[in-house]
Every structure is written in C-alpha cells, then in structure tokens.
N, C-alpha and C positions, 0 to 999 in steps of 0.2 A: 437793707433787703427787707418784701414787705411779708408781711406778719404770716398772710396767705402759703407763701412761700415756705415763709418756717417752719410752718404746720405740716405743709405736705415733709419737706426733708424730714423733718426728725420723726413723723410717724413710722419712714422706712428705715431707718436707721436700726439693726441689733443692739439690743439690750445693752450688752458690754459695751460696744463701740460708743451707744448714748452718752453712759455713764463715763466714761472718759472726758469727752464734750462736756459735760456738765461741771465736771470738776475743774474745766478750763486748762488740760493738759492737750495736747496736740495726739491725735490716735497711732501715728505713724506706722508704717507699712507690718512691723508685728501685729498692733493688735488688727490691723483689717485681714493679717492670715489665719489670725487665730478664730474672729468671728464669721470668715466665708468658708472656712475647711472643717468647720467640725463635724459638719457632714462626711467630708471625705474621708478624714481619719476614720472614722468611727469603722465606715464602710469599709476601707482598706484592711483595718484589723481584724474585721468580720470575713474576709475572703482570703487570709491567710499567706502564706510564700507563695502565692502563684505566679508562675512566669511571667515576662513583662512581656505587654503584647505585641504582635510584630505590624506596628503602624502603617507598612508601605500600602497593607492591602483596605486600609478606610480611605474610601472614595468618598471627596466631597457632594454634599448636594447643595445645590444653588441656593441663597437667599437672596430674593430679590431686594433692592432697594422701596421703599416706603411710594406709595404716591401723596397724591394730595386727601388730607382728610374730612371729611364731611361737614364735620362738626368745625374744624379750622384749628388753625396750628396751636391748640394750647399752650404747649408750651413760652412761643414767644409771644403771646398775650401775657404769661406771668412776669419773663422776665424780656427779653428783647431777640428780635433774631442774633442767628447765629453770624459771626464774621469766618466764611468757608478758611481764610487764609490763617486766622488763627487757630481756628481747629485741626488745623494739617498740622500745625506746630507743635500742638497738644499730644495729635495720634502720635506724629514721629517720635516725641520723647518718651509718648511710651510704651514706644516700643525698643526702644533702645536702654531700657533701666534693666538688668542686668537682676535684678529681687522680682521683677514681674515676669521673667524669664522662669526663672526658678518657681515662682506658684505656681505658673502655668506646669510644670513638668508635674509638681507634685501632683494637679488634676489630668493627667494624665496626655497634655500636650509637648509631644518632641519637640527639639528645633523645627522641624518639617512642617509639622500641623501645627503649631505655635507660627511658622511665618503666613503657613497659608489662612488659619483663620484672621490674624491680622488683617491683610491684603483684601481676603472679603468683609470684615470690621468697618473697616478705612472707607471702603467704597463703598459700603451701607451708610455709612455717616456720611459720607461728602455728596453723595448721589439720592440721597432722602429729600423728597420734599417738604417732610412732614414727620419729626421722630416723635417716640412718643415721649409722654410728658417727662419721665425721671430720668432720663437720659438726656435730653435739653436743658434742664436745669442745674445737671452735674456739670455739663461741656460749660454753661453760662460761668457758674461757679470757678469753675480751673482757670479760666480766661482773663477772672478778674483777683486769683490769688484766693479766691474765700473757700476754696477746697483742692486737693493734692489730686496728683495723676493719678495716683495709684488707686483714686475712689473709680476710676474706669473700668478697674478691672472685672466686676460681679456682673458688668454689660457685657465687656469682652466674651467672658465665658459664656455665658447667654447665648451668646451667637453663636460660637463656636459650640455649642450643642446641639445650634441646629445645623450645621454644617456635617458635623459628625456625632449623629443618634446616640450611637452606642458609648462615647464617654456620657453619657446620662444616665445609662444602666450596663454598667459593666460588672455589676454586682449578679445579678437577674441573668445576664448575660452568662455570666460562667455557672451557676445555678443549672442552668438547663444544658449546660454543655460539659454537665459533671458526666464521667464515665467508669468514673472509676468502680462501682460497684455494679457490673454488667449481670451476675448471678441474678439482683433482686430485680431485673426486668421479665421475669420468667414466674410467679406465682404460683401458679400451677405445678410445674416441675419442683420446687423448691417443700411443696406439701407432699411429695412424697418420697420413697427411700426408693431410690432406683440403685439396680446393680450393674455395674460398668467392669466389662469385659472388653479386652484389650487383645486384639489377633493380630501379634507383630511378628513381621516375616519378610523379605524380597518378591521380590513377581514369581509367580510359580511356585509356589510355596504350600497354597492349597488354604490360607489365613480364609478368604473371602468365605470359599466354600464350607466352611466349617461355619461360617457364621451366616449365611444363608441358608443350612440344613437347622438350622434353629430357628428362623424367620419361617422358614414353610411348618414347621412344627408346631408352631404357634397357635395359639385363634385367633389373634388377631396379630397384624405388624404393617410396617414403615421401613419401606429400604430407599437413603440417600443416597444417590451417584453424583458425581462430579461433569457426568454425559449423556446428553441423550441417548447415546448408544448406548449405552451400560443399562439407564434405566428401561430401554426395548426388552433390553435381552431379559433382566429380570420379570417384566414383565408377561413375556412366551415360557419364559423356564416356570414360573408359578402356572400359569394358566395351564403349560402341558402336564403339569403336576397334578389337576386337580384341586388345586389352591387357588380361590378366584380371587384376583388380584385386577385393581383397577391403574391406570398410568395418568400421569399427572405431569406436563411439563411445562414451562413458559407459553411454547406454542402450541399445546394437545391436552386434550382431555379423554379419554380412552374408558370408558363402564362396562366391564365385564360383563355383567349381570341384563339378559335381554329385556328384563324389565325395567332396565333404569336405576335400579336399588344399586348403592355406591355397596361395593367389598369390602372386606374385612381388612383385607391385605391391600396396600398400596406402593409402586413403585417408583419414583421421582426424582427429580435433580434439587439436589443438597436446598439452591433456595426457595424450593416450592413448598417444602416439608413444613405441615402443620402444626405448632407449638401448643396447640388449646386441645385437638384429636387424645383422646387415651389409646394408648397402644398396648401388648404386654411385650413386641420385642421391636427391639428399633435397630437397623444397621446401618451404620453411615460409615460409609469407602470410602478411602481415599484421604483419612485423616488428616496426613503430613501437609494435606495441601491447608492445614486451617494456619499457615504461615502465608500464603500467597498475599500478594503486595493490595491486590485489586480482589479478587474472590475470599480470600479468608475468613470474611465478616458472619459469610453462609455456615463454614464450619463451626466459628464460634457458638453463632444462636442454635443450631441442631443440637450440639453439643450440652451447654447449660440449658433450653429451653424444651426439649421432648420429654413429653409427659408419657415415658412408657416406663415400663416393670424391673425389662435388660434391654442396656443398651451396649451392642456391639458395635466394637470399634476395627475398622480394616485397616491395616497402614505400615508405615517404614517404622523401625524401632525407633529412628530418631524423635520422633513425637511422644515418647512417653512419658520425660520429664514432665513436661509443658501438660500434660493430661493430667498427668495424679498432680504438680500444683494447681489448676483449675479446679481439677476434684477437692481438693481439699479445702477452698474456701466454699465450696457447696455441703462439706461433711459429709461425702461418699469417696468409698473408698476403691481404688482398681484394681482388679484383679490380671495379672499378665500370660497371657498365652503365647509362648516364643515357636516358631515354625523356619524350618530350615526347607533348601531348593531343594525339589522334588526331582531335577531333572542336575546332571553335571552344566556346567560352562566352562570356557577355554579362551583366555586371550591368544590367541594366534601370534607366533615373535616374526612373523612376518605380514607386512601390506600387500593388497592387493596388486596395487600398480598400475595395472593394465584392465581396462573392461575386458580384453581379451582372456584373463584367466578366473572369468565370471563361471558358476557353474547354477545347477536346478537349485533351487530355495535358498539364494543370496538374496539379502536384503539390502540396496543402498538406504543410507539416511541423508539427507540435504536438510538444511535450515532454510531455505529460498525457493519459492517457485521457479526463480529464473534458473540454481541447481536443477531442479528436478528435470525440466525441460529440455536442460544440455544433457543430463544425461541419459535421458529417454531418449534422444537421438540416437545418442552415440551408439549405444544400443542397439537398436534400429540398423543403423550403418551395418553390426556386423552379423546381422543375420539371423537380431533372438529377439523375444516378443517381454513388452510387461507390463506389469499392473501400475497402476498410479494411483496414491494415496495422499493429499494433501489436506488440512484443515479446512478451508473453504469450500469442498467440495459440501455437497447434500449428504447426509447417512446416508441416503441409498444409495447413492452412487459409491462411497465411500464400502457399502455391505455389498453391491457387486464385485465392485474392485478386488476386493477380498475374496468372496466365493472364484471369482476366477481365477487368481493366484493357488487357491487352498485346491481349486479342482484335479485330481491326480489325470484326467484326461485332455487337462486345455492343454496347450502347447505354451502357455505363457509361466517360464517358471522362474521370472524374474520378476523381484519389486521394488518401485523405485517412490521412497515415502518423506515425506518431513515426521518430526517427532509427535506427530497426530496416533502412530500406531502406538506408543505407549500405553495407552489407554482406550478401554472401549471394542476393540476389537478381537480375534481370535484368528489368529496367521499361522499356518504350519511355515516357519521359517527357521534355516538349519547356520546361516552363518548373518550374521549384522558387518556391515561394513560401513562406517563412518566417512563420506566424502570430505567432510569439516568436522570441526571440532570448536567450530566458532561460532554464539549463536547470538541474534540481536535480542536485548531481553530490558526492560522495563523496569526500574531500579522504586525503593518505596515513595521518591518524592517524582515521581512522573520522568524523569530523565532515562532516555535512549542509551545504554551500554551495549560494547561488544568485547564479549567475553567469552571465555572457552566454558564449558557447559559443564555445569556443577555434579558433585558426586553422586547425590541423586538420581538427576537428572541420569547421566550413564548407566546407572545402572537399572534407571526403570526402562531406557531406551533395550539394551544390554540383555536385558532378560528377557523379551520377546523372544528370541532364538533358545531352543530347544524346549519349547513347551512340552509339558506331560501328557496332554492329549491331540500330539500333533503327532507327526510318523517319522518326523527328528527327536529323538531322544537325549541327543546330547547338542548341545548349543557350541556356536565358535563366535569371536566379536573379534574385529581389525578393520584396519584403515584404508583408504584407500592407494595416501602417501606413506610416504615410511619414515617423513618427518614427523608423522603426528602420532606414529605409532607409542614412542614413548614419553608422549604428553599422555595418549589414552590410559596405558597403564600407572604412569601415575596419580591420572585422576581417582581409576575404578582403582587401587589400593589405599587412597586416602579415607578416614573413617569418616560418615556421614556426620557433620556437625549437628546437637543437638535442636531441636528447635526453640528457638527464648520465645517466642509474644503468638500472639494469634490476633488476628485482626479484628477490628470494631467498625462498626456504619452507622451514620444519624440514624433515627428513621424519620419518618415522614411527620409524625407529631412534634417529634425535638424541632423540625425545622420549621414546621408551623408554628412554635411559640416563640422559636428566634425572632420569623419572620414578623409573630406581634410587636416586638419592640424595633423593629428596623423598617418598619413598612415600605419603605423607597426605594433598599437595596435592592439589586439584581440579585439572583437565585444562585448564580455562579460566585457571585462576592461575599453572597450570604454562608456558598460553603465553605468558603475562604476562611472569613472570620471564626466561623463555627471548629472550623478544624482547630486552628489559630487559637481560641478563647477555651479549648476542650484539654480537658485533664484525663489522666488514663493512669492506671495503675503498671507497674514493670513488666507486668505480664500479658499487656495486649499495648498493640499498636491502632491507632486509625488508619485503615484500606487507605490507598492511592481512591481520586476521586475525580480524576481526570477526563476520562470518557463523560461523567456526568457531567461536569462542568461543560465541557464539550458540545454537549447536545443543550443544555442550559443556554449558552451563548446563544446558539443557532437562533431558537424560536423565544429570545428573551421579547423581541417585537412584537410577537403574536401574542391578543388578550388572552388571557386563560387563567381560571383561579388558581392559586398556589397551590393545592393538594392535587389537578390535574397537571401543571405542569411539571409538576413531582413525579409523576407516574412517567408523565414524556421522555420525563432523563433520564427512567430509571430503566428503557427498554433498551434491550442489547444492539446496538449496530456496530458493523465496521466504519470507522470513521475514513477508512482511507478510501472507502469506495465511494467518489461522489454521489451517482443517483441513490444509494442506497440514503445519504446523507439529506439530498431535495427529498427523500420521499419522505424523511422523520419531517421534515419542514410543512411538504404539502399537507399532510395527515393531520400538523396541528392545524392547520391555515382551514382546513374544512373543518374541523372539530370546532373550532372557535365561533366560526358562522353557522353552526347549528345544521352543515350539512352532510348526511350520513354518507360515509362511505359506503357505494354498492359495490356489488361484482362487475355489475356492467360498465358503472366509472372505472373501476382497477383495471378493467381490458382495456379500456381505450387507454388507460395512463401506460401500462405496460405495453402499447402495443399489440397485443395479443390478436391473432396465432402467432407464434415466433418460429422462426426457421433453427435446422441443425445448424451450427456454427462452421463456418468456413476456416476459421482461422483462431489462434488463441483469443486474439482480440474478441472476437465472436462469444469464445467458451467465456473470456470472465465476465462480460455484460450478462452474459445468463445467471451465472453465480448471482450479479448481483440483484439480477429479478429476481433469481432465490432468497434471496435474505429480503426482499422487499416485501414479499407474499410472505415470510417470516414473522416479518415485524407488523403485518394485519394482523396475523392470526396468531402475535401475543398481545395485540391492542385490544382486538377481538374480544378475550377474556376481562380486562379493566371496564371496558364500555361497549355494554353488549350492541344498546341502543344504536350506537353512529357506525360499528362493523360489525352488521348485521349478517354478514353470508359467509362464516365461517367453512361452513360446508363445502360450500363452491371452490371456495378459495383452497381449500388443504385438497378438492382434486384439480385445480387447475394444476398444483403445484406438483400434484404426482404426476401429472404429464409432464412440464417441465423439468422435472429428476429423470424421466426417460428419455427426454432428447438429452439431456448435459449426458449421462450414461452414454447413450452412443458418439456423443464426442470425446470424451475422453479413454471408450475404446479406440476411439481413433488419431488420440490424441498425437500422437507421432506423424501422423498426414495433416493433421494441424499446425504443430510446428513446422513441416515442409513449407506451405503454404505460406505461413507466417516470413520463413526467413526469407525465401520466393521475394514477398514484396518489399522487403527489407534491401535484398540485392538489387533490386530494379533500379533503385533509387540510390542504390551505395556511390555509382560513378561510372555520368554516361561519356568520361570522355574515351576515343578511340583507342589511347594505351589500356584503360580503364578494363574496356572491354578485353582487348587483344589479352591482358593479362587474366584477366576472367578463364576466358579459353583455354589457352597454357596451361593455368593453374590448375582445371578439369581435366586436361590429359594428363597431366603429374600425377596426381590424386588416382584418375582412375586404372595407372599403369601400377600405385601403390598396392589399389585394394585386391588389384588381381584380375579386372575388369580386363573386356577387349579394348585393348590399346586401338587398335584400327579403326576400327567401329565408332571410337570417339573422335578419332583423328577426321575421320570420316563427316562426321557430325558436324564438325568446327569448322570442317571445308564449305559443307553447304551451307551453313546456317550462320555465317560469320556476320554477316552484318544484321540477322534476327536479334530482338531488344528480348525476344525469349528463353533463348538458349539459356539463360543463368538459370533461371525457371524451371528449365524442363531440367538442368542438369541436379537441382536439387529435388526436388518427387524423385527422380532417380536415385536422391540416395550418396551422390557421389561427391558432394560440396557442400560446406557451411559456412557460416560468412567467419569464423576465426581460420578459416582452412586460407578462403579466399583472400583472407588482407596477409595475411603468412606468407603465400605464393605471388600475389602482386609485388611486395616487398621484395622477395627472391628473384620475379621477371625482373623487375625494373633497376635491381643492381646487378642482373647480368646482362641487361641492356647498356649501361654505362660501361661496364669493361668491354662489352663487344665493340662499342661507338668508339670507344679506347684505343682499342687492341688495329680496329680497322685506320684510323688515323694514322695511328705509327706505323704502320703496312704502308698508306696513301704518302706519306711523306722522305717513309724507304728509299720506295720505287719510284718517285719523284728522283730524288737524288741520284739515286743509282741510273738512272736514263741522261741527267744531265751529266755525267761521268762520262757515259758512253755518248755520249752526244754534243759534244761544247758549244756548237753551233745551233743547238735546237730550239735555246730559247730565240 
C-alpha cells in the first residue's frame, strides 16, 4: 500500500480503532461496533424507554448512483479500478453476516429496512461510475484481504440514513413529537387561577341554561359549542337579551356592532375559540366530546388553554373524572354541580311494529340516508306528511324543517331524522322511535365499524323526547321492530362508561419542525411518522387524522408551501363527495398558480344558476355544491387575498339554501321520481312489464284504492313504458313491493302453466280412451 493511501486511511480511523491497529491486533467486530456506535448508545440512553417505531411507515428516498467525476476517479488513481465481480462477492458476504444484521438493528434497521437499504447500497456501488475515495479504497483493500468486510458498515449506514433520513435524527423527532405535557402549551392560561365549574346532567336537565345565564351576566365571555347551529343559537339569544355578541365559526364571522367594533361576548364553534384573548366567563358545551376520535383535541385545547376567570363545562357526568384529572395537572380544582332531568321519559314495552301506528309528535331515527328516504316514502303512502333532517343538509334547511315540524298549524306532524337531532335543534317530540340500533362508526384507528349505538348516544337521542320547553312534557322511547326493543332497554340501562382519555392533535408548528428534519417526506407520511413517534401520557390519545391525510394525498402533487398545505388539509370536507374533493384540489391548484378565486370564477365552476332538484340525485348534488361554497368561505378567512369574494359567495349560498329547502320540502316527490327512473330500467322484458302491472293492481287493491280504475289503466296502457312511473308517482308502487310481487306472479305463472299442462294431458288421455281410432 502506498504512503498517501496509508496516511489517508489512518486519518479516517477512530482513535480507539487506530490504537488497536498500532498494537498489532486485529480490530474485530467488537471494536468496530464500539467505535462506530458510541453516539448511538448515548442518544438511545437519553431518549429513555420509548416505544419501538413502526418502520413500515418509513418510505425510502431514492439515492441515485454517482456519475463521472469532473476531477477524475481519485480512488482508482490511488489504488486501481474495482473489479465489479469481486465487489459483488464482497457485498454479498457483507449482507449475509449475522453480526452486521445485528449491528444494523442497533441503529434502527430492522430486517425489512436492512434488506431495502442493502439492495439500494449494492446498486449504488455497482452502478456508480465514480465512487467516493474512502469507500473505493475500503472496497479495494477488502478485495486484497487488507481490510475486513465489516469495515463497510459505516458506509452502509451512511447510505441507509440517506434513504431513511429519520434514522439520523430519531432523538430530535421524538422531542418534537413529545405530547406528554399539554398544559405547558398554554402559558397564558397557566398564569391565571381559573375557577372550573362542571354542570353535569342528562339532556333536558337545565345544565346549559345555568351556564349561559352566568355567561350573559359576565362583563365578557366566550361560548364554545360543537355545532354552528348551537353557536348561532347563543349568538341570537345573547343579542336578543341586549348582550352584544359576535359570531365566529369556520365559515362565518359576524360582528354585532354596526361600527365594526368587536363585542365583549363571542359565540363560536369550539375549534375557533381563541386561547389568548382574556374573558371573564367561558362556556364549553358538550365537554364529553373530549373523547371524540376525530375532534376531541378541540375540547382539550379549550379546556387547557382558555384564558378565563371562570370556565363552565356542560356535559355528561361520564366526563367528570377525566376533567378532574386534567385539572389536577394544572393545579385547578373542579366544582361539580349535578342536575336531574326536568321531565320524565318512559321506555315503552311495545315496539311500533308498523308505520300505521304513527301519531303526531313521533320522530323516527335512522342511521342512513337510504333509510330516511325509504321511511319518508312509506309515510307518504299512508297519507301523512313528514319533515326530514339529516347531517349533510345546510343549517338553514335543518332549521326550516324543524320549524315546520314544530308549527302546530302545519299538517306535518311526523319527523324522520338521523342522530343529527341529538344536538343543536329545539324540537317538539313526544316519542322517539329507533328504526335501527346499528350505526356505522369510525374507531380510533380510522377503521369503519358496524356496532350498536352506545349508551351515551342512545341517551342523547332519547333525551330529545318530552323537552321542558315543548308542548310534550313527558317523553317516550321505543323501537320500530320488537326484536330491537330488548336491546334498547339493555343499552339505556347500562351505566355510561367513564371517559378515560382526552384527544390531542399536532399543531402546524410541530409539523413544520418535523418537516425541517424530513424535508423530502410527503405530508401524509410525515403525519404517520409524527403519530408513531409521539409520546402521550395515559390521560391523552392522539386523534385520528385520516381525513387530514386524505386531503394531503389529494393535493400532494401541487406545489405549495408546507404551512399553506397544512391549512388546506385542515379544511373540513366530506370525502364521500367526489365533487367536494375535486373542488379542494381545484382550489389548491388555483392558489398555487397565484390566481385569485373570484365570484365570477366560482359561478362558472358550479354552473350557476342552479335548477331545483328533480330527484334525489339532484338534491345530493346541490348539497355537495353547498359544501363547496362552505369550503370557499372557510378558506376565505385563511387566505383573504386569494378568496376575495366571501360576501358575494355567502349571498349565493343563501340562495342555494332556499333551493335545497324547496327540494327537501317535497322530498317524497323527489324519492318517487328517483324510484320511477330506477323502475324504468329494472326490467324491459314482457314478463317483467306484465308482472309490474299485475303487482300494481294487487297493491292498489290492498291499499284500498279503486281496483277497477287501476285495471282499466292497465288495459289502456299495457304497452306503455311510462305506466310504472305513473303508478310510482301515484304512490301505489315501490321497488321492493315490485320485486316481491314479480316473484309471486312468476311463481303463480309456473303453477298455472303446470296445472294447464296436466289438464291438457288428462283431456288428451280421456279423448283417446273414448275414441281409440282417433289417432
């Protein structure tokens, strides 16, 4: 080995390894491990007993082989060009050594990562036209048995850290994602001695009323509610009581003062509350939602961060323990005031069984839109009128339907709704009827589950019957089907499980610091790694961020700064609506081009003016457009210059709300139109048409309509393709009835054909017997 090469390699060796070489001993793997892992051991000891990371989240970054070096191949000049065949053998030997694999595990490379890193490392070595001098010399020495194959490990790890940059900064990432002391995130709140009052009780117990009275009497206050409807209600109630109050939601800002001066009182959705503004009184409604897998972080933030002298919490008694524990960590005591329900509620011993048993004041609770459509249609067939409320309806439409149902002079006396009635609407309900007790839900892992509703949900919905302020002072609860009634009683009789943990959510600052260490990682993958590295106390959990990651993946290819990308991903969208998702993508693309989204552009994009819905599909599309306008308004308060026409868009949204209200007001007509369209495509065969007609005749007879008139219509329109739709519009036929009647008719046809064939055979035999020469 030449003198320059010796000097070069000697200078690179760690002191401990060089000492062993000077003493004439072979360093061996132990010395190599000790020399190169000293930093690793010290860092691992500093991080303590943290959980092992989920390496399946590590997305490898490509490390391209090196091209020709402008200064020439220095390594080849110092030694000789490498023999690729020999180098491949050396690399394979390196990969197969168990000691090397164990050493890789010490550095965070499990078997999967080790394999991925080695494949990339081998390709890098064999495909590079000019290697770095140090690795070239090391490979050459190993080929000539002047060095050990284990000497490749430092170069291998250097390459692995380029592929998986999180390996090089694990301790920094753990510090950034350490969520174990959330109270310390709010120094302004910690500087106050806050009074915490918990108003605990079931629905219709007056707990929120007492908290709001204190809020109205204070010099300044903030109300934090779970829904825009509740924030609107307190906003209107405060101003009606001559307490000037502003409204702040994600999509709306309303200043009560005509001169634009901010009021001392604010009604807002819980996500929008300020944790820096001082107040005398703060009210946090529905505090039990601190356990919500997706939104619980907002209640945790409000509870720990609001700067108020008094904080009044309203919610279920199940949240008392967790609130007390959280306030213990801040040094604050909790005063608990318990309330009982103001009006009695009875679980009936008999199910409804049939919609024929409906009476005024009934509310049928469904957990899917399809069930709402089906039940509404069946109610209309019985000559009754119903109001409809479900989650994706605009707030104005929900209020209009609630007003229609509550109006004693309106013929509408039945309500069909989802669990959206559980909060935010004042309804005059006598009896709650559960159409089903199975509700789809998303667990903490983001997985969809089909399980019976919880005790908390059942109590929340049942409590809407017999409200103190309504005309029905006593409430009743039952089910549609007898087999569900026993389960309902079991659910309602079970004690509500105490809440064990509160939700947390990474902030934009934390994600930005995380991204500084992993600049080439996608935002969705960044979130996954953050959640995996995060450490929380037993009183907390990290909220599910699937919706955030969905949006992040959706706009990943659009060039945006990290902060702007984060804001777009926090925008609330319904990912089940393709048009809403594509709108988020379009808005982000326009933003990246620095092209303002004007009112004129939005009108063209939504194809305004819009027509009233002709069927359910049209209604769903209008609801999606309403959500798009909501998205525009939400973004307009974050990016004022790029979304400049919020006032005009709000007027457009009000007009659209009116169109949707008209559609929902005649929703049964829309359902009939949708059914007729489906039926026209159901079966075009002669037998199918005849089955539909005969089924219609039977159904009309069963419903008590004029059978002769229907038969006449069948005879007049037998060949007409529109008869099915006519019968649907007249309320005499539904798809389910049609299918059943068709089956019965076909079965009857088979019986008749068989009987006819038997009669013909019998007649033929009799004829032959009477006249043997007839054949």
